[in-house]
C-alpha positions in Angstrom: -20.5 9.4 -44.0 -18.0 9.9 -41.2 -17.5 13.6 -41.9 -20.7 14.5 -40.2 -20.1 15.9 -36.7 -22.9 13.8 -35.2 -21.3 10.5 -36.3 -19.0 10.1 -33.3 -21.8 9.2 -30.9 -23.4 7.1 -33.5 -20.2 5.1 -33.9 -20.2 4.6 -30.1 -23.6 3.1 -30.4 -22.3 0.5 -33.0 -19.4 -0.2 -30.6 -21.8 -0.8 -27.8 -24.0 -3.0 -30.0 -21.1 -5.2 -31.0 -20.0 -5.4 -27.4 -23.5 -6.6 -26.3 -23.9 -9.0 -29.1 -20.5 -10.6 -29.5 -18.4 -9.4 -26.6 -16.0 -7.4 -28.7 -13.9 -4.8 -26.9 -13.4 -2.3 -29.7 -10.2 -1.0 -28.0 -8.5 -4.4 -28.6 -9.1 -4.1 -32.3 -9.0 -0.3 -32.7 -12.0 2.0 -32.9 -11.1 3.0 -36.4 -11.4 -0.6 -37.6 -14.9 -0.8 -36.2 -15.7 2.5 -37.9 -14.5 1.2 -41.2 -16.6 -1.8 -40.9 -19.7 0.3 -40.1 -18.9 2.6 -43.1 -18.6 -0.4 -45.3 -21.9 -1.9 -44.3 -23.6 1.5 -44.5 -22.3 2.1 -48.0 -23.6 -1.4 -49.1 -27.0 -0.6 -47.5 -27.2 2.8 -49.2 -26.3 1.2 -52.6 -29.4 -1.0 -52.3 -32.2 1.5 -52.3 -31.2 4.0 -49.5 -29.0 6.4 -51.5 -30.0 9.5 -49.4 -29.7 7.8 -46.0 -27.5 9.1 -43.2 -25.5 7.1 -40.7 -28.3 7.8 -38.2 -30.7 6.1 -40.6 -28.4 3.2 -40.9 -28.2 2.9 -37.2 -32.0 2.9 -36.8 -32.3 0.2 -39.4 -29.5 -2.0 -38.0 -30.6 -1.7 -34.4 -33.9 -3.4 -35.3 -32.7 -5.9 -37.8 -30.9 -9.1 -36.7 -29.8 -9.8 -40.3 -28.1 -6.4 -40.5 -26.4 -6.9 -37.2 -25.2 -10.3 -38.5 -23.9 -8.6 -41.6 -21.9 -6.1 -39.5 -20.5 -9.0 -37.5 -19.4 -10.7 -40.7 -17.6 -7.5 -41.7 -15.8 -7.2 -38.4 -14.8 -10.8 -38.2 -11.8 -11.7 -40.4 -10.8 -15.3 -39.8 -7.1 -16.0 -39.5 -6.3 -19.6 -38.7 -4.6 -22.7 -40.2 -4.3 -26.4 -39.7 -2.2 -27.6 -36.7 -1.7 -24.2 -35.4 0.2 -24.5 -32.0 0.7 -28.2 -32.7 1.5 -29.0 -29.0 -2.1 -28.6 -28.1 -3.1 -31.4 -30.5 -0.3 -33.7 -29.3 -1.5 -33.2 -25.8 -5.1 -33.8 -26.8 -4.1 -37.2 -28.4 -2.3 -38.3 -25.2 -5.0 -37.1 -22.8 -7.8 -38.6 -24.9 -6.1 -42.0 -24.7 -5.8 -41.6 -20.9 -9.4 -40.5 -20.6 -10.7 -43.5 -22.7 -8.7 -46.0 -20.6 -11.0 -47.6 -18.2 -14.0 -45.7 -19.5 -17.2 -47.6 -19.9 -17.4 -49.2 -23.3 -19.5 -47.2 -25.8 -19.1 -43.9 -23.9 -17.4 -41.6 -26.4 -15.4 -38.5 -25.6 -17.1 -35.1 -26.2 -15.0 -32.4 -27.7 -15.9 -28.7 -28.5 -14.2 -26.2 -30.7 -15.6 -22.8 -30.0 -15.1 -20.6 -31.9 -14.3 -22.9 -34.8 -13.8 -20.2 -37.5 -13.4 -21.7 -41.0 -12.9 -25.3 -39.7 -9.2 -25.8 -39.5 -9.1 -26.3 -35.8 -11.9 -28.9 -35.5 -10.7 -30.8 -38.5 -7.2 -30.8 -37.0 -8.7 -32.3 -33.9 -10.4 -35.0 -35.9 -7.3 -35.8 -37.9 -5.2 -35.9 -34.7 -7.4 -38.3 -32.9 -7.8 -40.6 -35.9 -4.0 -40.6 -36.5 -3.5 -41.4 -32.9 -5.5 -44.6 -33.3 -8.8 -43.4 -31.8 -11.8 -44.6 -33.8 -14.4 -42.0 -34.8 -16.9 -44.0 -32.8 -15.0 -43.1 -29.6 -15.6 -39.3 -29.8 -18.1 -36.7 -30.7 -16.8 -33.4 -32.1 -18.9 -30.2 -32.1 -17.7 -27.0 -33.8 -19.5 -23.6 -33.3 -19.0 -20.1 -34.5 -20.8 -16.8 -34.7 -20.0 -16.3 -38.4 -22.3 -17.8 -41.0 -19.7 -17.1 -43.7 -17.0 -19.0 -41.7 -19.2 -21.9 -41.1 -20.1 -22.2 -44.8 -16.3 -22.3 -45.6 -15.8 -25.0 -43.0 -18.6 -27.2 -44.3 -17.3 -26.8 -47.8 -14.0 -28.3 -46.5 -12.0 -27.0 -49.5 -8.8 -25.1 -48.4 -6.2 -23.0 -50.1 -2.5 -22.5 -49.5 -3.0 -20.1 -46.5 -4.5 -22.9 -44.4 -1.3 -24.9 -44.7 1.7 -23.3 -43.0 5.1 -24.5 -42.1 6.7 -27.5 -43.8 5.1 -30.6 -42.2 2.3 -31.7 -44.5 2.1 -35.4 -44.0 -1.5 -34.9 -42.8 -2.4 -33.2 -46.0 -1.2 -36.2 -48.0 -3.2 -38.5 -45.8 -6.4 -36.7 -45.5 -6.9 -34.3 -48.4 -7.5 -34.6 -52.1 -5.8 -32.2 -54.5 -8.2 -30.3 -56.8 -7.9 -27.4 -59.2 -9.2 -25.1 -56.5 -7.1 -26.3 -53.6 -7.2 -29.3 -51.2 -10.4 -31.0 -50.3 -10.8 -32.9 -47.0 -11.8 -36.5 -47.3 -15.5 -37.2 -46.4 -14.5 -39.4 -43.5 -12.9 -36.4 -41.7 -15.7 -34.0 -42.7 -18.3 -36.3 -41.3 -16.6 -36.4 -37.9 -17.4 -32.7 -37.2 -20.9 -31.3 -36.4 -21.0 -27.6 -37.1 -23.6 -25.1 -35.7 -23.9 -21.4 -35.2 -23.7 -20.2 -31.6 -22.7 -17.3 -29.5 -20.2 -17.5 -26.7 -21.9 -14.6 -25.0 -25.3 -16.3 -25.1 -24.3 -20.0 -24.7 -27.0 -22.3 -23.4 -24.8 -24.6 -21.4 -27.7 -26.6 -20.0 -28.7 -27.6 -23.6 -25.2 -28.5 -24.6 -24.2 -30.6 -21.7 -20.5 -31.1 -20.8 -17.4 -31.8 -22.8 -14.2 -33.7 -22.0 -12.1 -31.2 -24.0 -12.9 -27.6 -25.0 -10.8 -25.6 -27.4 -11.4 -21.8 -27.1 -8.2 -20.2 -28.3 -7.1 -16.7 -29.2 -10.5 -15.0 -28.7 -10.6 -14.0 -25.0 -7.9 -11.4 -25.7 -10.5 -9.4 -27.7 -12.9 -9.1 -24.7 -12.9 -6.7 -21.9 -12.8 -8.0 -18.3 -16.6 -8.2 -18.0 -17.1 -10.2 -21.1 -14.0 -12.3 -20.4 -15.7 -13.3 -17.1 -19.0 -14.1 -19.0 -17.1 -16.2 -21.5 -15.1 -18.1 -18.9 -18.3 -18.8 -16.8 -19.9 -20.3 -20.0 -16.8 -22.4 -20.7 -16.7 -23.5 -17.0 -20.2 -24.8 -17.3 -19.6 -26.9 -20.4 -16.3 -28.3 -19.2 -16.5 -31.7 -17.5 -15.3 -32.0 -14.0 -12.0 -33.5 -15.0 -12.0 -32.0 -18.5 -9.3 -30.0 -20.2 -9.6 -26.4 -21.6 -7.2 -25.3 -24.3 -6.6 -21.6 -24.8 -4.3 -19.4 -26.8 -0.7 -18.7 -25.5 -1.5 -15.1 -24.8 -4.5 -16.1 -22.6 -2.7 -18.2 -20.0 -2.4 -15.2 -17.6 -6.2 -14.6 -17.8 -6.9 -18.2 -16.7 -4.4 -17.9 -13.9 -6.3 -14.9 -12.7 -9.5 -16.9 -12.6 -8.1 -19.7 -10.7 -7.7 -22.4 -13.4 -5.0 -25.1 -12.9 -2.3 -25.8 -15.4 -2.4 -29.3 -17.0 1.4 -29.0 -16.7 1.9 -29.1 -20.5 2.9 -25.5 -20.9 3.4 -25.4 -24.6 -0.1 -26.8 -25.1 -1.7 -24.1 -22.9 -4.1 -26.6 -21.4 -6.0 -26.1 -18.1 -8.2 -27.9 -15.6 -10.6 -26.6 -13.0 -8.8 -25.7 -9.8 -11.9 -26.7 -7.8 -15.5 -27.8 -8.1 -17.7 -25.7 -10.3 -19.4 -24.0 -7.4 -16.1 -23.2 -5.7 -14.7 -21.9 -8.9 -17.6 -19.5 -9.4 -17.7 -18.4 -5.8 -14.0 -17.4 -6.0 -14.2 -16.0 -9.6 -13.1 -12.5 -8.6 -10.6 -13.4 -5.9 -8.3 -16.0 -7.5 -4.8 -14.7 -7.1 -2.7 -13.6 -10.1 0.0 -16.0 -9.1 -2.3 -19.1 -8.9 -1.1 -22.1 -10.9 -1.4 -21.5 -14.7 -4.9 -24.5 -16.7 -21.6 -37.1 -20.2 -21.1 -38.4 -23.4 -24.1 -38.0 -25.6 -25.3 -39.9 -28.7 -24.7 -38.5 -32.1 -27.6 -36.1 -32.4 -27.9 -32.5 -33.7 -26.7 -29.8 -31.4 -29.8 -27.9 -30.1 -30.4 -24.6 -31.9 -29.3 -21.6 -29.9 -31.3 -18.6 -30.7 -30.4 -15.9 -31.3 -27.5 -18.0 -32.4 -24.3 -16.2 -33.0 -19.7 -17.4 -31.4 -16.9 -15.0 -32.0 -14.8 -16.3 -34.9 -11.5 -17.8 -34.1 -8.4 -15.7 -34.9 -10.8 -12.9 -35.8 -8.3 -10.1 -36.4 -5.1 -11.7 -37.6 -3.7 -12.0 -34.1 0.0 -13.1 -34.3 0.9 -16.8 -33.9 2.1 -16.6 -30.3 4.2 -19.7 -30.4 6.2 -20.0 -33.6 7.9 -23.3 -34.2 10.1 -24.7 -36.9 10.8 -28.4 -37.7 14.4 -29.6 -37.2 15.4 -33.2 -37.8 11.9 -34.3 -37.6 11.4 -32.8 -34.1 9.1 -29.8 -33.4 11.5 -27.2 -32.0 10.5 -24.2 -30.0 11.9 -21.2 -31.9 11.8 -17.4 -31.8 10.3 -15.3 -34.6 11.9 -15.1 -38.0 14.0 -12.0 -37.1 15.8 -13.8 -34.3 19.4 -14.6 -35.0 20.1 -18.2 -33.8 23.8 -17.6 -33.7 24.8 -17.1 -30.0 28.6 -17.1 -29.6 30.1 -18.5 -26.5 30.7 -15.9 -23.8 33.2 -16.1 -21.0 31.6 -15.5 -17.6 28.7 -16.5 -15.5 24.9 -16.5 -16.1 24.7 -12.9 -14.9 22.6 -11.1 -17.5 23.2 -7.4 -16.9 22.8 -4.9 -19.7 26.5 -5.0 -20.5 26.4 -8.7 -21.1 23.3 -8.5 -23.2 24.7 -5.6 -25.2 28.0 -7.5 -25.9 26.0 -10.6 -26.8 24.0 -8.7 -29.4 27.1 -7.3 -31.0 28.9 -10.6 -31.0 26.0 -12.3 -32.7 26.4 -10.1 -35.7 30.3 -10.1 -35.7 30.7 -13.9 -35.6 31.7 -15.8 -38.7 29.6 -18.8 -39.9 32.4 -21.3 -39.0 32.4 -20.2 -35.4 28.7 -20.5 -34.7 27.7 -24.0 -35.7 28.3 -25.6 -32.4 26.4 -23.0 -30.3 23.6 -23.0 -32.8 23.3 -26.8 -32.5 23.6 -26.5 -28.7 20.8 -24.0 -28.6 18.6 -26.3 -30.8 19.3 -29.4 -28.8 18.8 -27.6 -25.4 15.5 -26.1 -26.4 14.3 -29.4 -27.9 15.3 -31.2 -24.7 13.6 -28.5 -22.5 10.5 -28.7 -24.7 10.3 -32.5 -24.2 10.7 -32.1 -20.4 8.0 -29.4 -20.3 5.6 -31.6 -22.3 6.2 -34.4 -19.7 5.2 -31.9 -16.9 8.8 -31.7 -15.6 8.9 -28.0 -15.5 11.7 -27.6 -13.0 14.0 -29.8 -15.0 13.1 -28.0 -18.2 14.1 -24.6 -16.6 17.3 -26.1 -15.2 18.3 -27.3 -18.7 17.8 -23.9 -20.1 19.6 -22.1 -17.3 22.5 -24.5 -17.6 22.8 -23.7 -21.3 22.7 -19.9 -20.5 25.5 -20.3 -18.0 27.7 -21.6 -20.8 26.6 -19.7 -23.9 25.4 -16.3 -25.0 22.0 -14.9 -23.9 19.4 -16.4 -26.3 15.9 -14.8 -27.0 14.2 -18.2 -27.5 15.6 -19.6 -24.3 14.4 -16.6 -22.3 11.0 -16.8 -23.9 10.6 -20.5 -23.0 11.7 -19.7 -19.4 8.9 -17.1 -19.3 6.4 -19.7 -20.5 7.6 -22.1 -17.8 7.3 -19.4 -15.2 3.8 -18.6 -16.4 2.9 -22.3 -16.0 4.2 -22.3 -12.5 2.2 -19.1 -11.6 5.2 -16.9 -11.1 4.2 -13.8 -13.1 7.0 -11.7 -11.7 9.6 -14.1 -13.1 7.7 -14.6 -16.3 7.6 -10.9 -16.9 11.4 -10.6 -16.3 12.1 -13.5 -18.8 9.9 -12.0 -21.5 11.7 -8.7 -21.1 15.1 -10.3 -21.5 13.9 -12.0 -24.6 12.7 -8.7 -26.0 16.0 -7.0 -25.1 17.8 -9.5 -27.4 15.0 -9.5 -30.0 12.7 -6.5 -29.9 10.5 -8.1 -32.6 9.9 -11.4 -30.8 6.2 -11.6 -31.4 5.6 -14.4 -28.9 7.3 -12.6 -26.0 5.4 -9.4 -26.9 2.1 -11.2 -26.8 2.7 -12.8 -23.5 4.1 -9.7 -21.9 1.0 -7.8 -23.1 -1.2 -10.2 -21.3 0.7 -9.7 -18.1 0.4 -6.0 -18.4 -3.3 -6.3 -19.0 -3.8 -8.4 -15.9 -1.9 -5.8 -13.9 -4.3 -3.1 -15.2 -1.9 -1.4 -17.7 -4.3 -1.7 -20.7 -2.5 1.1 -22.7 0.8 -0.6 -22.3 -0.7 -4.0 -23.2 -2.3 -2.5 -26.3 1.0 -1.1 -27.5 2.7 -4.4 -27.1 -0.1 -6.2 -28.9 0.3 -3.8 -31.8 4.0 -4.5 -31.9 3.4 -8.2 -31.8 1.0 -8.0 -34.7 3.5 -6.0 -36.8 6.3 -8.4 -35.9 4.3 -11.4 -36.9 3.3 -9.7 -40.2 6.9 -9.0 -41.0 7.9 -12.6 -40.2 5.4 -13.8 -42.8 6.4 -11.4 -45.6 
């Protein structure tokens, strides 16, 4: 179909339709990907009784048919998620949930929202996390919403394959899943803790939903343009309780800074609070500085239907995992991507990181023998683990000091600079964060996490073309790391 010269404006109509309906910024995905999805749906439509139809005919049919629009959305949305993705968010949730329940009126459960919930891994992880933390299922209500009917059907089936389990820490699978011939099935107790419904972040009826103590909306705002980001954040602001916590994706922290949200001071969890009351927040929605600091219980009843009900699916376009981690000695360690060489030799000299030092460091890494690198490798691991623990405790300055002390005594280290960038982001220092991410990328040009974060900063500064290039590099780097 796409050979016809009149198809370009028709594709633009489909792009505008998807933008109106689900908030998608086609540029973030790539216009060619949208065109392929349109062609795929048009071909299926033609195969069912419309053999001689043109793309214009398909547009006329789609524009007046909610079911055909939904079918197009299902084609565009490609879920990419897994259990315990960005595990620090769930550790933070367990601690914050205990704190919020302490002193709360008996019988008043927490309300938690996962939106978009994709194929269910995130809300089920929330349920397992709270249960394993000693919080009874009577103490919380968990709603999960998504735009994709297909994803919701997978979630409610609660049967998962190998791709939903990544890393090497699977104690939760042994505790909460049953092995079957087709994969791993969640136990009924966990499944029953989650209430799924279809909803649209762009058309959310906040008054019908009420407010939530915790809201997870991760790795979706990056696919919206500024207008739809504002719409989404206003909706999230309305459903977030006054002292509630919003969890976003690692590459979205700068966006929340721009809109005046306040960091929960758990930087690797990417958790945020309101910086002010709801009215003050909305009144200053456009004027919050870039360098601002970085993030009613109800009875168990069905979530009101939201019509036309449609939420953008979590991880819709295989966005790279922005915070890779690897387990070492039973401790979750912050780590760079798979291409990073964790073998920094000791360098004589100070912490000055000019290009000559960086270049020498890179060459020394590859020339060092295995016997000469064990101590620095262990030092890097221990330092990053310690800094991670300090950051989780909200002691950001101490975490940064620990990393900088290490860098004064050892070779430049991509993972260390990346973590310094995250800490700077959490403190609202975007200039320093940008510098640290660039240092990480000098040492490891394929560091997917640094690429993702730097892309967000460029986007906030108005360099959308530069941000898009970095996002494409991040996606390629993450794909290479998984191969």
